[in-house]
N, C-alpha and C positions, 0 to 999 in steps of 0.2 A: 278575409281578416278574422282575427280571433275576437270573440265576444263572450260575455257572461250570459248564459241562458238558464232557463228553469226547466227541470224535468216535469214539474207539475206545480200547481199552486200549493202553498203551505209553508213549511218551516224553511229556515236558511239552508238546511241540508239538501234542498232541492236545487241549489245553485251550483253551476259548474261552468268551466271554460270550454266553449265549443267554437264552431265556425259559422260565419254567415257571409253573404255577398257584400263586398265593399259598396257603400251607397253611391249612386250616380250623382253627378254635380250638374244641377240645372242652372239656367241663366239666372244671374243675380246671387248665386250661392258660391261658397268656397268649400273645399275639402280640407279638413283639419286632421292631422295626425295627433291623436289624443295622448297627452302625457299624464293627465290625472283627471279624476272625476271625484265627486263628493256624494256622501250619503244624505238622503232626506227621508223624513218619516213617510213620505209618499211612496218611496221605493219599497218600504216594508209592507205598506198597504197593497201595492200592486202585486208584490210577491205572494200575498195571501189571497189574491183574487178579488180585492175590495176596491181597487182604484184602476179601472181599465184605461189604456191609452186612448187618446183622441182618435176617432176613426181616420184612417189614412196615414197616421204617423207610426213611427217605429214602436214595436212592442218590446224592444230591449229596454231594460231599466236605465235610469240615469238622466236627471233633469238639468245637469250643468257639467261643464268640462273646461279644461284648458289644454292648449296644445300649439302646434305649429302649422301654419298654412302651407299646404303642399300642392294645391291645384286651384285655379281660378275658373269660375264659370263665365260664360259670355256676359259682357256688360259690367263686370266688377271693376271698380275704379279706385276704391279707397283702401284697398289692401294689396299686399304683394306676397309672393312666395317667400317663406321664411319668417313672416310676421308671427310674433308670439301673441296669442289671443285667448280669450275665455268667452264663454257665452252661456246664456240660458238656453235650455232645450225642451222640446215637448216629449223627448225620450231619446234613447240611443247613446247615452253617455258612457255606458259600460261596454265600450268597444274600442278597437284600435283606430278606427276612422269614423268621422261623422261629417255630413254635409250640413252647412249652416247658412241661412240667409245673411247677406252682407251686413244688413242694418242691425243685426243682433250682436255682432262681434264687438268686443271690447279689447283694445290693445293693452297688453299687460305692461305696467311700468317696470323699469329696470330694477326697482327696489323690491319687486315681488317675485316669489318663486312660482313655478307651475303649480305646486301643491296648494299654496295660498290662493292663487288665482282661481283654481277649480272650486274653491269654497266660497267665492265671492258672489256670483250672479244670483242664485236662488234666494239666499238669505237677505242680501242687501236690497234686491228689487222687491221682495215680499215686504220687508220692513218699511221701505220708502213708500210703497203704494199704500200700506196700512196706515202709516203715520201721517202722510201728507196728502195724498190723493183722496183718501177716505176720511181720515181723522182731522185733516186741516190743522195740524199741529202749529202752534204759535209760541213765540218766546214767552217764558214765564209760566206756561201751563205745567200740569203734573200728569204724568203717564204711569199707569201700572202695567208692568210687563210680567205676565205669568211665564213660568219656565225661563227665567231670566238668564240661566247659564247655558241654554240651548244655542244652536247656531243662529237661529233667527233672533233670539233674545240678545245675544252678544252683539249682533249687528245693530239691532234697535237701540241698544244703550249708547252706542257710538253716535248714531244719528240724532238721538234726543239731546245728547250733550252738545253736538254741533249747532242744534237749533236754539240753544239757550233755554231749554226746558229742563224739568226735574223728572228723574226716573225712580220709581219704586219697583221692587221685584218680589216675586215669590220663587222659591226653589226648594229642593228636597234635602238640603243639608246646610249646616252652618259654613262648611268649607266652600260650597257653591255661592253662598251669599257674600262671603269675603271676596271671592273672585269677581262677582258682579260689581261690588263697590269699587274695586280696582279699575273696572272698566268705565266707571262714571255714575253708577247708581248711588242715590243718597242713602238708601236703607233697604232692608229686605226682611222677609218673613219666611221662616221654615214651616212649610205647610204641614209637616208631620207633627208639629206642636199644636195643631188645631186650626180653627177658622182664621182667615186673614182679615176679616172685616174689622175686628177691634184694633188691629195694627194700623189699618188705613184711617180709621176714625181718630186714633191717637195722633198720628203723624200730621193729619190735615185739620186737626181741631174740629172734627166732625163735618168739615165742608165737602170732602170727597175729592176725587180725581177727575180730570177732564176727559181722558181717553184711557181705555183698557185694551191691551192686545191679549187675546185669550186663545190658547191652543188646547184648552182642556174641555170646554163645552158644558154640558148639562150640570155636572156636579158643582160648578162655580157660578151658575147663572144667577141664583138669588142673591148671593153675596156681591156679585159684580154689579147688579142693578143698584143695590144699596150703597155701593162704594162710589157711585158716580155723582158728580154735581148735576143739578138740573140742566137739561140740554146737553149732557155729556154723551160720549160716543163709545159704544161697545163694539169692537171690531173682532169678529170671530175669524181666526186664521187656521183653526184645526179643531178636532174633537177627539183628543186622546182618551177622554173619559166617555161616559155614556152620551148618546146623541139626543135622547128624548127627555124633555123637561116635563115632569109629571104634574106639577102644580105651578100656576102662574098667578101672582097677585096683581090683578088689573089696577087696583088702587095705587100700588107702588109705581106701576107703569105711568099712570096719569100724573102722579105727583112728580116723578123724575123728568118726564118729557124727554127721555133719552132716545138716541138713535141706535138701532141695531143694524150693524153692517157686516157683510160677509164677503170674503174675497178668496179667489184662487188665481194663480198665474197660469197654470197649464192650459186652461180653457179660454184664456184671453185671445182675441184676434191678433194676428202677427203684427199688424200696424200699431196696435196699442202697446205690445211688448217693445217694439222698436222705439216708440215715443217715450215709454217709461225708462228705457235704458238711457236715452239722451237726457231726460230730466234728472235722473240720479247722478249722472256724471257731471252735469252742470252744477247741481247742488254741492257735490263733493269738491269740485274744482281741484286746486292744488293738493288738497288733503289726500286724495287718491294717488296722484302722480308721485307725491313725495313720501308715500308710505305711512302717513300719520293716521290713516284709516285703513285697517286691514281686517280680513276675516280671521277669527281666532281658531287655531287648529288644536284639537285635542290629541288625536292620534292619526298616524299615517300607516296604512296597511298596504302591502303589495296586493294587487288585485287577485292574485292566486289565493289570498286569504279572505276572500269576500264573505265566506260563511261566518268566519270569526268576527268580521267587521259588523255584519248585520246583528249577530248575537250580542256584540258589545253595545250597540245602540239600543237594542231591545231591553238590555239590563239597565238602561239609563245611567251609564257610567260616565258619559262624556260631558266635558265642559267645553263648549264650542263644537267645531265641526270634525267629522270623521272623513278622512280622505283615502281614496284608493289610488295608488301609483300604478299606472298602466305600463306594463313592461312587455318585452317581446315574447 
Protein backbone atom coordinates (compact mmCIF):
# COMPACT_ATOMS: atom_id res chain seq x y z
CA UNK A 1 0.00 0.00 0.00
CA UNK A 2 0.98 3.65 -0.35
CA UNK A 3 1.77 5.58 2.82
CA UNK A 4 3.24 8.91 3.82
CA UNK A 5 6.74 8.42 5.21
CA UNK A 6 9.52 10.63 6.59
CA UNK A 7 13.04 10.79 5.22
CA UNK A 8 14.17 12.02 8.62
CA UNK A 9 12.91 14.01 11.57
CA UNK A 10 12.52 17.73 10.94
CA UNK A 11 10.63 19.95 8.54
CA UNK A 12 7.59 19.13 6.43
CA UNK A 13 9.93 18.81 3.44
CA UNK A 14 10.94 15.40 4.81
CA UNK A 15 7.47 13.95 4.11
CA UNK A 16 6.89 11.88 0.97
CA UNK A 17 4.61 9.16 -0.37
CA UNK A 18 6.24 5.74 -0.29
CA UNK A 19 5.21 2.13 0.20
CA UNK A 20 4.71 -0.17 3.18
CA UNK A 21 3.20 -3.57 3.83
CA UNK A 22 -0.57 -3.62 4.19
CA UNK A 23 -1.33 -4.35 7.88
CA UNK A 24 -2.47 -7.80 8.94
CA UNK A 25 -5.98 -8.21 10.31
CA UNK A 26 -5.96 -9.89 13.72
CA UNK A 27 -8.97 -11.44 15.48
CA UNK A 28 -11.36 -8.73 16.62
CA UNK A 29 -10.05 -6.25 14.05
CA UNK A 30 -11.20 -4.98 10.67
CA UNK A 31 -9.22 -3.72 7.70
CA UNK A 32 -10.33 -0.28 6.52
CA UNK A 33 -9.56 1.28 3.16
CA UNK A 34 -8.77 4.83 4.19
CA UNK A 35 -10.63 7.62 2.41
CA UNK A 36 -9.42 10.54 4.53
CA UNK A 37 -7.30 11.37 7.55
CA UNK A 38 -6.91 14.58 9.55
CA UNK A 39 -3.95 16.54 10.89
CA UNK A 40 -3.28 16.96 14.60
CA UNK A 41 -0.58 18.91 16.39
CA UNK A 42 0.78 15.56 17.54
CA UNK A 43 1.60 14.75 13.90
CA UNK A 44 3.83 17.81 13.72
CA UNK A 45 5.53 16.87 16.98
CA UNK A 46 6.12 13.29 15.82
CA UNK A 47 7.53 14.55 12.53
CA UNK A 48 10.02 16.65 14.51
CA UNK A 49 11.03 13.64 16.63
CA UNK A 50 9.34 14.97 19.77
CA UNK A 51 6.38 12.57 20.11
CA UNK A 52 7.34 8.95 19.41
CA UNK A 53 4.64 6.32 18.74
CA UNK A 54 3.61 3.86 21.43
CA UNK A 55 5.96 0.83 21.39
CA UNK A 56 4.53 -1.86 19.14
CA UNK A 57 2.25 0.51 17.23
CA UNK A 58 2.67 1.91 13.72
CA UNK A 59 5.28 4.63 13.30
CA UNK A 60 3.28 6.06 10.39
CA UNK A 61 1.70 9.44 11.16
CA UNK A 62 -2.05 9.84 11.60
CA UNK A 63 -4.19 9.53 14.74
CA UNK A 64 -7.61 9.29 13.08
CA UNK A 65 -9.17 8.29 9.79
CA UNK A 66 -12.35 7.49 7.91
CA UNK A 67 -12.93 4.85 5.29
CA UNK A 68 -14.68 1.69 4.18
CA UNK A 69 -14.45 -1.76 5.78
CA UNK A 70 -12.89 -4.20 3.30
CA UNK A 71 -11.96 -7.21 5.48
CA UNK A 72 -13.18 -8.68 8.77
CA UNK A 73 -11.00 -10.44 11.33
CA UNK A 74 -12.15 -13.54 13.16
CA UNK A 75 -14.89 -12.87 15.71
CA UNK A 76 -16.00 -9.50 14.34
CA UNK A 77 -19.78 -9.28 14.62
CA UNK A 78 -20.86 -5.63 14.71
CA UNK A 79 -19.53 -4.54 11.32
CA UNK A 80 -19.82 -5.70 7.73
CA UNK A 81 -17.89 -5.33 4.50
CA UNK A 82 -18.69 -1.95 2.98
CA UNK A 83 -19.50 -0.16 6.24
CA UNK A 84 -18.52 3.52 6.31
CA UNK A 85 -16.53 4.03 9.51
CA UNK A 86 -14.16 6.40 11.28
CA UNK A 87 -11.87 5.76 14.22
CA UNK A 88 -9.28 7.03 16.64
CA UNK A 89 -5.86 5.48 15.97
CA UNK A 90 -2.55 5.09 17.84
CA UNK A 91 -0.90 5.80 14.47
CA UNK A 92 -1.05 4.72 10.84
CA UNK A 93 -3.73 7.05 9.48
CA UNK A 94 -1.55 8.48 6.69
CA UNK A 95 -1.95 5.27 4.66
CA UNK A 96 -4.27 3.58 2.19
CA UNK A 97 -5.19 0.82 4.67
CA UNK A 98 -5.26 0.45 8.43
CA UNK A 99 -6.40 -2.33 10.77
CA UNK A 100 -8.58 -1.22 13.68
CA UNK A 101 -10.02 -2.99 16.75
CA UNK A 102 -13.76 -3.45 16.24
CA UNK A 103 -14.68 -1.56 19.41
CA UNK A 104 -13.01 1.66 18.24
CA UNK A 105 -15.02 1.94 15.05
CA UNK A 106 -17.72 4.59 14.70
CA UNK A 107 -20.27 4.16 11.93
CA UNK A 108 -20.48 7.31 9.83
CA UNK A 109 -23.96 8.85 9.58
CA UNK A 110 -25.39 9.31 6.10
CA UNK A 111 -25.30 13.06 6.71
CA UNK A 112 -21.51 13.09 7.09
CA UNK A 113 -18.83 12.94 4.39
CA UNK A 114 -15.64 10.90 4.70
CA UNK A 115 -13.71 14.16 5.07
CA UNK A 116 -15.89 15.33 7.95
CA UNK A 117 -15.77 11.91 9.61
CA UNK A 118 -11.96 11.80 9.46
CA UNK A 119 -11.88 14.98 11.54
CA UNK A 120 -14.27 13.70 14.20
CA UNK A 121 -12.56 11.11 16.48
CA UNK A 122 -9.49 12.85 17.90
CA UNK A 123 -11.01 16.26 18.53
CA UNK A 124 -14.34 15.14 19.94
CA UNK A 125 -12.91 12.34 22.08
CA UNK A 126 -10.20 14.63 23.47
CA UNK A 127 -12.74 17.35 24.19
CA UNK A 128 -15.24 14.96 25.77
CA UNK A 129 -12.61 13.35 27.99
CA UNK A 130 -11.28 16.77 29.06
CA UNK A 131 -14.65 18.35 29.76
CA UNK A 132 -16.60 15.47 31.28
CA UNK A 133 -14.31 12.64 32.43
CA UNK A 134 -11.80 15.07 33.94
CA UNK A 135 -13.55 18.42 34.20
CA UNK A 136 -16.89 16.95 35.33
CA UNK A 137 -18.68 19.71 33.43
CA UNK A 138 -22.20 20.53 34.63
CA UNK A 139 -25.00 22.70 33.31
CA UNK A 140 -24.55 26.38 34.11
CA UNK A 141 -20.78 26.30 34.54
CA UNK A 142 -18.32 28.50 32.64
CA UNK A 143 -15.47 27.04 30.59
CA UNK A 144 -12.49 28.93 29.14
CA UNK A 145 -11.18 27.30 25.96
CA UNK A 146 -7.79 28.45 24.73
CA UNK A 147 -7.22 28.28 20.96
CA UNK A 148 -10.96 28.21 20.55
CA UNK A 149 -10.77 28.16 16.74
CA UNK A 150 -8.63 25.02 16.66
CA UNK A 151 -10.00 21.56 15.88
CA UNK A 152 -10.29 20.64 19.55
CA UNK A 153 -11.61 24.10 20.38
CA UNK A 154 -14.38 23.92 17.78
CA UNK A 155 -15.40 20.48 19.07
CA UNK A 156 -15.30 21.63 22.70
CA UNK A 157 -17.55 24.60 21.95
CA UNK A 158 -20.23 22.33 20.54
CA UNK A 159 -20.06 19.95 23.52
CA UNK A 160 -20.17 22.83 26.03
CA UNK A 161 -23.27 24.21 24.33
CA UNK A 162 -24.96 20.79 24.40
CA UNK A 163 -24.20 20.52 28.12
CA UNK A 164 -25.97 23.80 28.83
CA UNK A 165 -22.76 25.52 29.95
CA UNK A 166 -21.08 28.77 28.87
CA UNK A 167 -17.92 28.94 26.77
CA UNK A 168 -15.36 31.76 26.67
CA UNK A 169 -12.40 31.54 24.32
CA UNK A 170 -9.05 33.02 23.41
CA UNK A 171 -7.84 33.17 19.81
CA UNK A 172 -5.28 34.96 17.69
CA UNK A 173 -7.56 37.21 15.63
CA UNK A 174 -10.91 38.96 15.79
CA UNK A 175 -11.97 36.89 12.78
CA UNK A 176 -11.39 33.68 14.73
CA UNK A 177 -13.30 35.06 17.71
CA UNK A 178 -16.30 35.81 15.48
CA UNK A 179 -16.09 32.25 14.15
CA UNK A 180 -16.10 30.85 17.70
CA UNK A 181 -19.12 32.95 18.67
CA UNK A 182 -20.96 31.45 15.70
CA UNK A 183 -20.15 28.00 17.12
CA UNK A 184 -21.61 28.89 20.50
CA UNK A 185 -18.98 30.80 22.48
CA UNK A 186 -20.40 33.72 24.47
CA UNK A 187 -17.34 35.95 24.08
CA UNK A 188 -13.65 35.83 23.26
CA UNK A 189 -10.33 37.59 23.72
CA UNK A 190 -7.67 38.23 21.07
CA UNK A 191 -4.48 37.24 22.92
CA UNK A 192 -2.42 39.48 20.65
CA UNK A 193 -4.01 42.45 22.43
CA UNK A 194 -2.53 41.46 25.79
CA UNK A 195 -3.26 39.27 28.85
CA UNK A 196 -6.62 37.54 28.95
CA UNK A 197 -7.12 37.73 32.73
CA UNK A 198 -8.77 41.20 32.70
CA UNK A 199 -11.25 39.89 30.10
CA UNK A 200 -12.14 36.92 32.33
CA UNK A 201 -12.50 39.11 35.41
CA UNK A 202 -14.76 41.53 33.55
CA UNK A 203 -16.99 38.84 32.07
CA UNK A 204 -17.35 36.87 35.33
CA UNK A 205 -17.44 39.90 37.65
CA UNK A 206 -14.22 38.66 39.19
CA UNK A 207 -15.63 35.24 40.07
CA UNK A 208 -13.64 33.23 37.51
CA UNK A 209 -14.38 30.15 35.40
CA UNK A 210 -15.01 26.57 36.48
CA UNK A 211 -12.89 24.76 33.90
CA UNK A 212 -10.05 25.76 31.58
CA UNK A 213 -8.97 23.71 28.55
CA UNK A 214 -5.38 24.75 27.86
CA UNK A 215 -3.18 23.70 24.95
CA UNK A 216 -0.61 26.49 25.46
CA UNK A 217 1.09 25.51 28.73
CA UNK A 218 3.62 27.52 30.75
CA UNK A 219 3.00 31.02 29.26
CA UNK A 220 -0.64 30.89 30.42
CA UNK A 221 -0.16 29.07 33.71
CA UNK A 222 -0.24 32.05 36.11
CA UNK A 223 -3.21 33.69 34.39
CA UNK A 224 -5.02 30.35 34.24
CA UNK A 225 -4.78 29.88 37.99
CA UNK A 226 -6.02 33.39 38.66
CA UNK A 227 -8.90 32.87 36.20
CA UNK A 228 -10.31 29.87 38.07
CA UNK A 229 -12.99 29.81 40.73
CA UNK A 230 -11.93 28.09 43.97
CA UNK A 231 -11.88 24.32 43.38
CA UNK A 232 -11.80 24.96 39.62
CA UNK A 233 -10.12 22.60 37.18
CA UNK A 234 -7.24 23.36 34.83
CA UNK A 235 -7.04 20.65 32.15
CA UNK A 236 -3.78 20.66 30.18
CA UNK A 237 -4.30 19.15 26.71
CA UNK A 238 -1.09 20.40 25.10
CA UNK A 239 1.93 22.67 25.45
CA UNK A 240 2.33 24.74 22.30
CA UNK A 241 4.17 27.34 24.38
CA UNK A 242 7.03 26.59 26.77
CA UNK A 243 6.67 23.56 29.05
CA UNK A 244 8.56 24.81 32.11
CA UNK A 245 6.84 27.08 34.64
CA UNK A 246 9.65 29.15 36.12
CA UNK A 247 7.85 30.66 39.10
CA UNK A 248 4.92 29.25 41.03
CA UNK A 249 3.06 31.23 43.71
CA UNK A 250 2.15 28.63 46.32
CA UNK A 251 -0.05 31.18 48.07
CA UNK A 252 -2.27 31.38 44.99
CA UNK A 253 -2.35 27.59 44.80
CA UNK A 254 -3.57 27.33 48.38
CA UNK A 255 -6.13 30.10 47.91
CA UNK A 256 -7.61 28.67 44.73
CA UNK A 257 -7.58 24.97 45.77
CA UNK A 258 -7.66 24.19 42.06
CA UNK A 259 -7.12 20.83 40.39
CA UNK A 260 -4.39 20.49 37.76
CA UNK A 261 -5.27 17.72 35.31
CA UNK A 262 -3.38 16.37 32.30
CA UNK A 263 -4.60 14.09 29.56
CA UNK A 264 -3.56 12.45 26.31
CA UNK A 265 -5.50 9.92 24.27
CA UNK A 266 -2.69 8.17 22.47
CA UNK A 267 -1.25 6.45 25.54
CA UNK A 268 -4.61 5.41 26.99
CA UNK A 269 -5.29 1.64 27.20
CA UNK A 270 -7.40 0.27 24.36
CA UNK A 271 -10.29 -0.64 26.66
CA UNK A 272 -10.50 2.94 27.94
CA UNK A 273 -10.52 4.30 24.39
CA UNK A 274 -13.37 1.94 23.55
CA UNK A 275 -15.31 3.01 26.67
CA UNK A 276 -14.71 6.67 25.87
CA UNK A 277 -15.99 6.20 22.33
CA UNK A 278 -19.21 4.65 23.64
CA UNK A 279 -19.66 7.40 26.22
CA UNK A 280 -19.22 10.15 23.64
CA UNK A 281 -21.74 8.62 21.22
CA UNK A 282 -24.26 8.12 24.04
CA UNK A 283 -23.84 11.77 25.07
CA UNK A 284 -24.29 13.04 21.52
CA UNK A 285 -27.25 10.76 20.76
CA UNK A 286 -29.24 11.92 17.74
CA UNK A 287 -27.16 15.10 17.47
CA UNK A 288 -24.40 13.04 15.81
CA UNK A 289 -26.63 10.88 13.63
CA UNK A 290 -28.63 13.88 12.39
CA UNK A 291 -25.57 16.00 11.64
CA UNK A 292 -26.32 18.70 14.21
CA UNK A 293 -22.88 18.12 15.74
CA UNK A 294 -20.09 17.97 13.16
CA UNK A 295 -16.34 18.55 13.05
CA UNK A 296 -15.52 21.90 11.51
CA UNK A 297 -13.35 21.60 8.39
CA UNK A 298 -11.03 24.45 7.44
CA UNK A 299 -9.23 22.99 4.42
CA UNK A 300 -9.07 19.69 2.55
CA UNK A 301 -5.76 18.78 0.89
CA UNK A 302 -5.01 15.84 -1.35
CA UNK A 303 -2.57 13.70 0.60
CA UNK A 304 0.02 14.32 -2.12
CA UNK A 305 0.02 17.87 -0.71
CA UNK A 306 0.88 16.71 2.82
CA UNK A 307 3.87 19.04 3.03
CA UNK A 308 1.69 22.05 2.28
CA UNK A 309 -0.92 20.82 4.79
CA UNK A 310 1.66 20.60 7.59
CA UNK A 311 3.06 24.02 6.73
CA UNK A 312 -0.47 25.45 6.76
CA UNK A 313 -1.04 24.13 10.29
CA UNK A 314 2.36 25.37 11.46
CA UNK A 315 1.40 28.86 10.26
CA UNK A 316 -1.74 28.73 12.48
CA UNK A 317 -3.96 29.63 9.54
CA UNK A 318 -6.72 27.12 10.19
CA UNK A 319 -10.12 27.57 11.81
CA UNK A 320 -11.16 23.99 12.54
CA UNK A 321 -9.57 20.87 11.11
CA UNK A 322 -7.18 20.24 8.23
CA UNK A 323 -8.01 17.06 6.32
CA UNK A 324 -6.03 14.92 3.89
CA UNK A 325 -8.06 13.13 1.21
CA UNK A 326 -6.37 9.77 0.56
CA UNK A 327 -6.33 8.97 -3.15
CA UNK A 328 -4.98 6.13 -5.26
